[in-house]
ZADO-1210 file (C-alpha; in nm, 4 decimals, padded with zeros to 6 digits):
<atoms>
<atom x="13.1071" y="-14.6432" z="-03.5903" code="MET" pos="1"/>
<atom x="12.8940" y="-14.8723" z="-03.3751" code="LYS" pos="2"/>
<atom x="13.0491" y="-14.7249" z="-03.0594" code="ASN" pos="3"/>
<atom x="12.9763" y="-14.3727" z="-03.1852" code="CYS" pos="4"/>
<atom x="12.6132" y="-14.4629" z="-03.2551" code="THR" pos="5"/>
<atom x="12.5847" y="-14.6213" z="-02.9096" code="PHE" pos="6"/>
<atom x="12.7164" y="-14.3108" z="-02.7322" code="TYR" pos="7"/>
<atom x="12.4898" y="-14.0797" z="-02.9347" code="ILE" pos="8"/>
<atom x="12.1880" y="-14.2962" z="-02.8452" code="SER" pos="9"/>
<atom x="12.2903" y="-14.2969" z="-02.4803" code="LEU" pos="10"/>
<atom x="12.3223" y="-13.9169" z="-02.4733" code="ILE" pos="11"/>
<atom x="11.9802" y="-13.8760" z="-02.6400" code="LEU" pos="12"/>
<atom x="11.8193" y="-14.1151" z="-02.3927" code="ALA" pos="13"/>
<atom x="11.9667" y="-13.9306" z="-02.0943" code="VAL" pos="14"/>
<atom x="11.8636" y="-13.5937" z="-02.2410" code="THR" pos="15"/>
<atom x="11.5059" y="-13.7094" z="-02.3071" code="LEU" pos="16"/>
<atom x="11.4796" y="-13.8588" z="-01.9591" code="ALA" pos="17"/>
<atom x="11.6036" y="-13.5322" z="-01.8103" code="SER" pos="18"/>
<atom x="11.3518" y="-13.3269" z="-02.0114" code="CYS" pos="19"/>
<atom x="11.0705" y="-13.5608" z="-01.9138" code="LYS" pos="20"/>
<atom x="11.1635" y="-13.5247" z="-01.5494" code="LYS" pos="21"/>
<atom x="11.1691" y="-13.1436" z="-01.5748" code="GLU" pos="22"/>
<atom x="10.8237" y="-13.1419" z="-01.7380" code="GLU" pos="23"/>
<atom x="10.6647" y="-13.3329" z="-01.4509" code="THR" pos="24"/>
<atom x="10.3954" y="-13.0985" z="-01.3156" code="PRO" pos="25"/>
<atom x="10.4076" y="-12.9841" z="-00.9568" code="THR" pos="26"/>
<atom x="10.1329" y="-13.1611" z="-00.7583" code="PRO" pos="27"/>
<atom x="09.8500" y="-12.9282" z="-00.6592" code="LYS" pos="28"/>
<atom x="09.7810" y="-13.1313" z="-00.3460" code="VAL" pos="29"/>
<atom x="10.0196" y="-13.2919" z="-00.0973" code="ILE" pos="30"/>
<atom x="09.8353" y="-13.5296" z="00.1350" code="TYR" pos="31"/>
<atom x="10.1100" y="-13.6178" z="00.3824" code="GLU" pos="32"/>
<atom x="10.0613" y="-13.4952" z="00.7378" code="ASP" pos="33"/>
<atom x="09.7120" y="-13.3602" z="00.6677" code="THR" pos="34"/>
<atom x="09.6237" y="-13.4445" z="01.0280" code="SER" pos="35"/>
<atom x="09.8607" y="-13.1735" z="01.1505" code="LYS" pos="36"/>
<atom x="09.7225" y="-12.8250" z="01.2170" code="PRO" pos="37"/>
<atom x="09.7388" y="-12.5814" z="00.9260" code="LYS" pos="38"/>
<atom x="10.0405" y="-12.3524" z="00.9431" code="THR" pos="39"/>
<atom x="10.0469" y="-11.9916" z="00.8335" code="GLU" pos="40"/>
<atom x="10.2195" y="-11.9189" z="00.5042" code="VAL" pos="41"/>
<atom x="10.5338" y="-11.7201" z="00.5953" code="PRO" pos="42"/>
<atom x="10.5357" y="-11.3515" z="00.5028" code="GLU" pos="43"/>
<atom x="10.7472" y="-11.2714" z="00.1967" code="ASP" pos="44"/>
<atom x="10.9625" y="-10.9809" z="00.3109" code="THR" pos="45"/>
<atom x="11.0883" y="-10.9176" z="-00.0455" code="THR" pos="46"/>
<atom x="10.7423" y="-10.7888" z="-00.1458" code="GLN" pos="47"/>
<atom x="10.5929" y="-10.4417" z="-00.1032" code="ILE" pos="48"/>
<atom x="10.2153" y="-10.4060" z="-00.0671" code="GLU" pos="49"/>
<atom x="10.0549" y="-10.1795" z="-00.3285" code="ILE" pos="50"/>
<atom x="09.6989" y="-10.0512" z="-00.3738" code="ALA" pos="51"/>
<atom x="09.5780" y="-09.9708" z="-00.7241" code="ASP" pos="52"/>
<atom x="09.3509" y="-09.6730" z="-00.7833" code="LEU" pos="53"/>
<atom x="08.9865" y="-09.7486" z="-00.6970" code="PRO" pos="54"/>
<atom x="08.7337" y="-09.9031" z="-00.9334" code="ILE" pos="55"/>
<atom x="08.3610" y="-09.8286" z="-00.9304" code="ASN" pos="56"/>
<atom x="08.1492" y="-10.0955" z="-01.0968" code="MET" pos="57"/>
<atom x="07.8840" y="-09.9207" z="-01.3064" code="ASP" pos="58"/>
<atom x="07.5577" y="-09.8855" z="-01.1136" code="GLY" pos="59"/>
<atom x="07.7075" y="-09.9612" z="-00.7709" code="THR" pos="60"/>
<atom x="07.7739" y="-09.7399" z="-00.4696" code="ASN" pos="61"/>
<atom x="08.1170" y="-09.8772" z="-00.3712" code="TYR" pos="62"/>
<atom x="08.4782" y="-09.8149" z="-00.4624" code="LEU" pos="63"/>
<atom x="08.7034" y="-10.1219" z="-00.4805" code="ILE" pos="64"/>
<atom x="09.0791" y="-10.0938" z="-00.4233" code="PHE" pos="65"/>
<atom x="09.2803" y="-10.3927" z="-00.5580" code="PRO" pos="66"/>
<atom x="09.5622" y="-10.4821" z="-00.3158" code="ILE" pos="67"/>
<atom x="09.8700" y="-10.6680" z="-00.4385" code="GLY" pos="68"/>
<atom x="10.2463" y="-10.6778" z="-00.4075" code="THR" pos="69"/>
<atom x="10.5505" y="-10.5899" z="-00.6165" code="VAL" pos="70"/>
<atom x="10.9086" y="-10.6943" z="-00.5569" code="SER" pos="71"/>
<atom x="11.1252" y="-10.4702" z="-00.3393" code="SER" pos="72"/>
<atom x="11.4257" y="-10.5780" z="-00.5486" code="ASP" pos="73"/>
<atom x="11.4927" y="-10.2858" z="-00.7826" code="LYS" pos="74"/>
<atom x="11.6363" y="-10.5288" z="-01.0362" code="LYS" pos="75"/>
<atom x="11.3005" y="-10.6995" z="-01.0722" code="VAL" pos="76"/>
<atom x="11.0726" y="-10.4976" z="-01.3015" code="LYS" pos="77"/>
<atom x="10.8125" y="-10.7625" z="-01.3898" code="ALA" pos="78"/>
<atom x="10.5330" y="-10.5739" z="-01.2122" code="SER" pos="79"/>
<atom x="10.6422" y="-10.2256" z="-01.3187" code="TYR" pos="80"/>
<atom x="10.4989" y="-10.0463" z="-01.6171" code="ASP" pos="81"/>
<atom x="10.6913" y="-09.7344" z="-01.7199" code="SER" pos="82"/>
<atom x="10.3698" y="-09.5707" z="-01.8407" code="ASN" pos="83"/>
<atom x="10.1401" y="-09.6352" z="-01.5453" code="THR" pos="84"/>
<atom x="10.3767" y="-09.6998" z="-01.2529" code="GLY" pos="85"/>
<atom x="10.3257" y="-09.9870" z="-01.0140" code="TYR" pos="86"/>
<atom x="10.0194" y="-10.1843" z="-01.1199" code="THR" pos="87"/>
<atom x="09.8864" y="-10.5019" z="-00.9567" code="VAL" pos="88"/>
<atom x="09.5532" y="-10.5523" z="-01.1384" code="SER" pos="89"/>
<atom x="09.3633" y="-10.5170" z="-01.4623" code="ASN" pos="90"/>
<atom x="08.9983" y="-10.4236" z="-01.5092" code="TYR" pos="91"/>
<atom x="08.7536" y="-10.4905" z="-01.7886" code="GLY" pos="92"/>
<atom x="08.3987" y="-10.6172" z="-01.8440" code="GLU" pos="93"/>
<atom x="08.3048" y="-10.5877" z="-01.4759" code="TYR" pos="94"/>
<atom x="08.5968" y="-10.8093" z="-01.3729" code="GLN" pos="95"/>
<atom x="08.9168" y="-10.7349" z="-01.1804" code="ILE" pos="96"/>
<atom x="09.2057" y="-10.9727" z="-01.2541" code="THR" pos="97"/>
<atom x="09.5544" y="-11.0190" z="-01.1125" code="GLY" pos="98"/>
<atom x="09.7318" y="-11.1983" z="-00.8301" code="TYR" pos="99"/>
<atom x="09.5849" y="-10.9991" z="-00.5423" code="LEU" pos="100"/>
<atom x="09.6281" y="-11.0375" z="-00.1676" code="GLN" pos="101"/>
<atom x="09.3021" y="-10.8584" z="-00.0919" code="ASN" pos="102"/>
<atom x="09.0420" y="-10.6072" z="-00.2035" code="LEU" pos="103"/>
<atom x="08.9379" y="-10.3050" z="00.0009" code="LYS" pos="104"/>
<atom x="08.5964" y="-10.1408" z="-00.0168" code="PHE" pos="105"/>
<atom x="08.4685" y="-09.7906" z="00.0487" code="GLN" pos="106"/>
<atom x="08.1070" y="-09.6825" z="00.0286" code="GLU" pos="107"/>
<atom x="08.0795" y="-09.3663" z="-00.1790" code="ILE" pos="108"/>
<atom x="08.0243" y="-09.0660" z="00.0484" code="GLY" pos="109"/>
<atom x="08.1882" y="-09.2335" z="00.3500" code="LYS" pos="110"/>
<atom x="08.5473" y="-09.2293" z="00.4781" code="ASP" pos="111"/>
<atom x="08.5799" y="-09.5850" z="00.6077" code="THR" pos="112"/>
<atom x="08.7885" y="-09.8276" z="00.3987" code="ILE" pos="113"/>
<atom x="08.7779" y="-10.1947" z="00.4986" code="TYR" pos="114"/>
<atom x="08.9187" y="-10.5240" z="00.3726" code="ALA" pos="115"/>
<atom x="08.7288" y="-10.8026" z="00.1999" code="LEU" pos="116"/>
<atom x="08.8927" y="-11.0617" z="00.4264" code="THR" pos="117"/>
<atom x="09.1519" y="-11.1120" z="00.6984" code="ASP" pos="118"/>
<atom x="09.2403" y="-11.4544" z="00.5535" code="LYS" pos="119"/>
<atom x="09.5585" y="-11.5236" z="00.3604" code="ASN" pos="120"/>
<atom x="09.4287" y="-11.5549" z="00.0021" code="VAL" pos="121"/>
<atom x="09.5435" y="-11.5034" z="-00.3561" code="LEU" pos="122"/>
<atom x="09.2611" y="-11.3585" z="-00.5664" code="ILE" pos="123"/>
<atom x="09.2817" y="-11.4175" z="-00.9432" code="GLU" pos="124"/>
<atom x="08.9413" y="-11.2816" z="-01.0481" code="THR" pos="125"/>
<atom x="08.6742" y="-11.0683" z="-00.8838" code="ALA" pos="126"/>
<atom x="08.3608" y="-11.0387" z="-01.0982" code="THR" pos="127"/>
<atom x="08.0569" y="-10.8173" z="-01.0522" code="TYR" pos="128"/>
<atom x="07.7432" y="-11.0153" z="-01.1396" code="LEU" pos="129"/>
<atom x="07.5830" y="-10.7277" z="-01.3238" code="LYS" pos="130"/>
<atom x="07.3333" y="-10.9417" z="-01.5161" code="SER" pos="131"/>
<atom x="07.1958" y="-11.0766" z="-01.1896" code="THR" pos="132"/>
<atom x="07.1736" y="-10.7260" z="-01.0435" code="ALA" pos="133"/>
<atom x="06.9804" y="-10.6038" z="-01.3476" code="ASP" pos="134"/>
<atom x="06.7214" y="-10.8772" z="-01.2990" code="LYS" pos="135"/>
<atom x="06.6974" y="-10.9140" z="-00.9194" code="THR" pos="136"/>
<atom x="06.8447" y="-10.5843" z="-00.7917" code="LYS" pos="137"/>
<atom x="07.0789" y="-10.7937" z="-00.5756" code="LYS" pos="138"/>
<atom x="07.4383" y="-10.6785" z="-00.6307" code="GLN" pos="139"/>
<atom x="07.6930" y="-10.9565" z="-00.5821" code="LEU" pos="140"/>
<atom x="08.0578" y="-11.0378" z="-00.6497" code="MET" pos="141"/>
<atom x="08.2094" y="-11.3777" z="-00.7391" code="ALA" pos="142"/>
<atom x="08.5764" y="-11.4590" z="-00.6731" code="TYR" pos="143"/>
<atom x="08.8201" y="-11.7208" z="-00.7995" code="SER" pos="144"/>
<atom x="09.1052" y="-11.7543" z="-00.5521" code="LEU" pos="145"/>
<atom x="09.3481" y="-11.9776" z="-00.3645" code="ALA" pos="146"/>
<atom x="09.2829" y="-11.9918" z="00.0095" code="ASP" pos="147"/>
<atom x="09.4993" y="-12.2879" z="00.1173" code="MET" pos="148"/>
<atom x="09.8607" y="-12.3902" z="00.0571" code="ASP" pos="149"/>
<atom x="09.7444" y="-12.7231" z="-00.0831" code="THR" pos="150"/>
<atom x="10.0836" y="-12.8256" z="-00.2250" code="ASN" pos="151"/>
<atom x="10.2609" y="-12.7321" z="00.1000" code="LYS" pos="152"/>
<atom x="10.5373" y="-12.5214" z="-00.0549" code="ASP" pos="153"/>
<atom x="10.4877" y="-12.2408" z="00.2015" code="ASN" pos="154"/>
<atom x="10.3331" y="-11.9968" z="-00.0457" code="LYS" pos="155"/>
<atom x="10.0038" y="-11.9236" z="-00.2161" code="LEU" pos="156"/>
<atom x="10.0296" y="-11.9186" z="-00.5952" code="ASP" pos="157"/>
<atom x="09.8648" y="-12.0567" z="-00.9083" code="ASN" pos="158"/>
<atom x="09.9918" y="-12.4047" z="-00.8208" code="ASN" pos="159"/>
<atom x="09.7405" y="-12.4204" z="-00.5355" code="ASP" pos="160"/>
<atom x="09.3754" y="-12.5231" z="-00.5696" code="ILE" pos="161"/>
<atom x="09.1322" y="-12.2513" z="-00.6825" code="LYS" pos="162"/>
<atom x="08.8124" y="-12.1983" z="-00.4849" code="ALA" pos="163"/>
<atom x="08.4885" y="-12.0081" z="-00.5526" code="LEU" pos="164"/>
<atom x="08.3617" y="-11.7384" z="-00.3154" code="TYR" pos="165"/>
<atom x="08.0690" y="-11.4947" z="-00.3186" code="LEU" pos="166"/>
<atom x="08.0080" y="-11.1635" z="-00.1416" code="SER" pos="167"/>
<atom x="07.7738" y="-10.8670" z="-00.1527" code="ASP" pos="168"/>
<atom x="07.8947" y="-10.5757" z="-00.3675" code="ILE" pos="169"/>
<atom x="08.0031" y="-10.4141" z="-00.0397" code="SER" pos="170"/>
<atom x="08.2499" y="-10.6993" z="00.0218" code="GLY" pos="171"/>
<atom x="08.0415" y="-10.8148" z="00.3178" code="LYS" pos="172"/>
<atom x="07.9201" y="-11.1754" z="00.3612" code="ASN" pos="173"/>
<atom x="08.2383" y="-11.3126" z="00.2017" code="PHE" pos="174"/>
<atom x="08.1474" y="-11.6832" z="00.1734" code="THR" pos="175"/>
<atom x="08.3233" y="-11.9913" z="00.0383" code="LYS" pos="176"/>
<atom x="08.0969" y="-12.1834" z="-00.2001" code="ILE" pos="177"/>
<atom x="08.3166" y="-12.4620" z="-00.3361" code="SER" pos="178"/>
<atom x="08.4336" y="-12.7662" z="-00.1403" code="VAL" pos="179"/>
<atom x="08.7803" y="-12.7842" z="00.0148" code="ASP" pos="180"/>
<atom x="09.0319" y="-12.9703" z="-00.2053" code="PHE" pos="181"/>
<atom x="08.8092" y="-12.9515" z="-00.5146" code="GLN" pos="182"/>
<atom x="08.9554" y="-12.7405" z="-00.7965" code="GLU" pos="183"/>
<atom x="08.7200" y="-12.4835" z="-00.9492" code="LEU" pos="184"/>
<atom x="08.6980" y="-12.5322" z="-01.3270" code="ILE" pos="185"/>
<atom x="08.4455" y="-12.2693" z="-01.4373" code="ASP" pos="186"/>
<atom x="08.1147" y="-12.1039" z="-01.3515" code="TRP" pos="187"/>
<atom x="07.8290" y="-11.9129" z="-01.5111" code="ASN" pos="188"/>
<atom x="07.5048" y="-11.7425" z="-01.4106" code="VAL" pos="189"/>
<atom x="07.1632" y="-11.8516" z="-01.5420" code="VAL" pos="190"/>
<atom x="06.9602" y="-11.5330" z="-01.5100" code="GLU" pos="191"/>
<atom x="06.6177" y="-11.6932" z="-01.5533" code="SER" pos="192"/>
<atom x="06.6772" y="-11.9045" z="-01.2415" code="ARG" pos="193"/>
<atom x="06.8897" y="-11.6528" z="-01.0456" code="SER" pos="194"/>
<atom x="07.1424" y="-11.9305" z="-01.0037" code="ARG" pos="195"/>
<atom x="07.5180" y="-11.9565" z="-01.0334" code="LEU" pos="196"/>
<atom x="07.6306" y="-12.2948" z="-01.1707" code="TYR" pos="197"/>
<atom x="07.9872" y="-12.4206" z="-01.1402" code="PHE" pos="198"/>
<atom x="08.2040" y="-12.7251" z="-01.1997" code="ARG" pos="199"/>
<atom x="08.4852" y="-12.8547" z="-00.9809" code="ALA" pos="200"/>
<atom x="08.7139" y="-13.1555" z="-00.9968" code="ILE" pos="201"/>
<atom x="08.8092" y="-13.3866" z="-00.7093" code="GLU" pos="202"/>
<atom x="09.1414" y="-13.5720" z="-00.6949" code="ASP" pos="203"/>
<atom x="08.9704" y="-13.9053" z="-00.6311" code="THR" pos="204"/>
<atom x="09.2788" y="-14.1173" z="-00.7032" code="ASN" pos="205"/>
<atom x="09.4827" y="-13.9028" z="-00.4608" code="LYS" pos="206"/>
<atom x="09.7826" y="-13.8660" z="-00.6922" code="ASN" pos="207"/>
<atom x="09.8143" y="-13.4930" z="-00.6197" code="GLY" pos="208"/>
<atom x="09.7114" y="-13.3849" z="-00.9711" code="ALA" pos="209"/>
<atom x="09.3831" y="-13.3339" z="-01.1549" code="PHE" pos="210"/>
<atom x="09.3430" y="-13.5619" z="-01.4565" code="ASP" pos="211"/>
<atom x="09.0927" y="-13.7724" z="-01.6536" code="LYS" pos="212"/>
<atom x="09.0866" y="-14.0352" z="-01.3786" code="GLU" pos="213"/>
<atom x="08.9333" y="-13.7886" z="-01.1334" code="ASP" pos="214"/>
<atom x="08.5696" y="-13.6998" z="-01.0632" code="THR" pos="215"/>
<atom x="08.3862" y="-13.3932" z="-01.1937" code="LEU" pos="216"/>
<atom x="08.1253" y="-13.2378" z="-00.9660" code="HIS" pos="217"/>
<atom x="07.8431" y="-13.0051" z="-01.0759" code="TYR" pos="218"/>
<atom x="07.6764" y="-12.7537" z="-00.8417" code="TYR" pos="219"/>
<atom x="07.4413" y="-12.4591" z="-00.8344" code="PHE" pos="220"/>
<atom x="07.3877" y="-12.1764" z="-00.5855" code="VAL" pos="221"/>
<atom x="07.0605" y="-11.9871" z="-00.5483" code="ASN" pos="222"/>
<atom x="07.1794" y="-11.6262" z="-00.5513" code="LEU" pos="223"/>
<atom x="06.8575" y="-11.5034" z="-00.3880" code="LEU" pos="224"/>
<atom x="06.9122" y="-11.7102" z="-00.0711" code="ASP" pos="225"/>
<atom x="07.0168" y="-11.5217" z="00.2407" code="LYS" pos="226"/>
<atom x="07.2799" y="-11.7870" z="00.3120" code="GLU" pos="227"/>
<atom x="07.4524" y="-11.9189" z="-00.0006" code="TRP" pos="228"/>
<atom x="07.5045" y="-12.2929" z="-00.0189" code="LYS" pos="229"/>
<atom x="07.6128" y="-12.5126" z="-00.3113" code="ALA" pos="230"/>
<atom x="07.3750" y="-12.7908" z="-00.4121" code="THR" pos="231"/>
<atom x="07.5261" y="-13.0777" z="-00.6112" code="GLU" pos="232"/>
<atom x="07.3465" y="-13.1969" z="-00.9245" code="ILE" pos="233"/>
<atom x="07.3990" y="-13.5001" z="-01.1507" code="LYS" pos="234"/>
<atom x="07.3695" y="-13.4033" z="-01.5199" code="PRO" pos="235"/>
<atom x="07.5467" y="-13.7281" z="-01.6164" code="LEU" pos="236"/>
<atom x="07.4502" y="-14.0889" z="-01.5349" code="PRO" pos="237"/>
</atoms>
């Protein structure tokens, strides 16, 4: 009986250790060899580029085409909706969401269609700052996206650090606002000051993850400035 109890305990210990190992989160940052030049993320040849139908944010003069990918493997149907066909984005409340490789813009009444960026990015949200436009007549977009393979797994996905960008509603002046290697937490607009405030976290203990031991940073951007620049503030002692 004692031997049986011993073996059962041993099996449980091994099983728990295995589960604990599997639950270890993938680091968002790998610091080795950071002195080496950045390498391009290899193209995934199993993916087909798709453009969704255009979106016109209410009160603006531009069409926005979300650009994403779906698998070329006919057995993979994760991105296929039998009712709407191939779909790479969702739209609601002046925000486009998805895992998008780009956005393309077209001014209404013109034929030219152009890309937001020529960088390799993965856009999760693209938000029209309508409240700011109503107050200042300046039409802007804010983006949450990954722009670097920070965990060095040769792909851009939601395991990489999220950054904050701004652009005009036309997609022009696409500008990074957050600091490299700081993970965007959240942001909001204070209309009375025409400012966008955001928080980001820095991996100060360099363990590759973001946790309670790391440092929170607080910033604001004056949306009326010709050149957007984040200014750090200290709301805490």
